[in-house]
Each structure stands twice: as structure tokens, then as C-alpha cells.
N, C-alpha and C positions, 0 to 999 in steps of 0.2 A: 104618572103620576103612578095612579092603580095599574098598565101595565110594566110599570118593575116590581111595585114589590107584589105581580099575580110572580111577576118572572124569577124574582131571590128568591121567594118562595117552595115553588117548583125546585128548580137549579139543589135546596137546600134536601129536598123531598130525593132527584132524585140522588144524589151525592150520598143520603145514609142509605138509601137502598141498596145502592152499590157496595156502601164500604159495611155495613152487613149482613146483604142475603149472600155478597160476594167472594172482597178482602176477607172477610175473617172464620171463611168455610174453611178455606184454602187455607190459611193458616193451621187450624187446626188440623182440620190434614196433612197437612203437609209433619206437626209433629207431632203424628200418631203415630204416619207412616215410617219414621227417622224410629222412633221409638224404639215400635215395634220389629224394625232390623236392628237394631244395633243388642236389643233381646235372641236374637234369630244367631246372631252374629258369637252374643257370649255361649248360649247354649251348646252351639256348632264344636268353639272353644272347645270348652267344659267336655262334652260330647272322643274329641279330635285329644285332648289330653288322657283324654282313656283310658282310647284307645290301644296311644301306643305301648309299646312292648319298649326296655331298653338292650341297647344292641348289645354283644358279648363280648367283652375286654380283651380277650382274646382269643385267636384262629380255634381253638379244638373243638371251638361249639360248627364253627360250620368244617369241620373235616367231620363230625358226627353224622351227616349226611347220604343219607344212601342217594348214589348213581340215580341220575336224572334216564327215565328210559326212552328210548328212537321209538316216536311214530311215525317213523314214515316207513319200517313195514307190515305196519301195524291195518290198512287201509283194507277192507274188502269190496269188490269191485258191483254195483247194484243190478243183475240181471232183472227184464218185465218178465212175467209169465203169465202166457195165456189159454 
């Protein structure tokens, strides 16, 4: 009889410790990480939205660009001096 009472007390004690020292901190940490991740995503979306420029509606802006230079012929060989 006393052995059974001690067993139940110990079982309740370990169950209490498991819930409040393991499950609750995991739950709190998970919700905090999710909240921080959502805030970071929202901040990135705001930054991406403010950095995007509207594309030109006609082809005139594409014709105004200067032609790109071919960098193939600008290579200079490196020679080691002794």
C-alpha cells in the first residue's frame, strides 16, 4: 500500500518535471522562433518591395542603353619579375 503511494508520488513528480521543464520550454521556443521568422520574412518582403523598380512600359528605355563592351580583348598577361 505505501509502496503504491510512493510510486504514484514519484510518477506525478516526474510527469510534472517532464511537462514544465521539457515540453513547455520547447513550446515557448518554437513559438518564438516562428514569430521571429515571420517578422524576418515580412521585413525582407518590405525591403524587396521598396527596392523593385517598375519596368519600362515601352521599348524606348532599352534602346537608350549604350552597347556593352566586349572584355575579351582587354586581358593582360601577368609576368613575374625576378
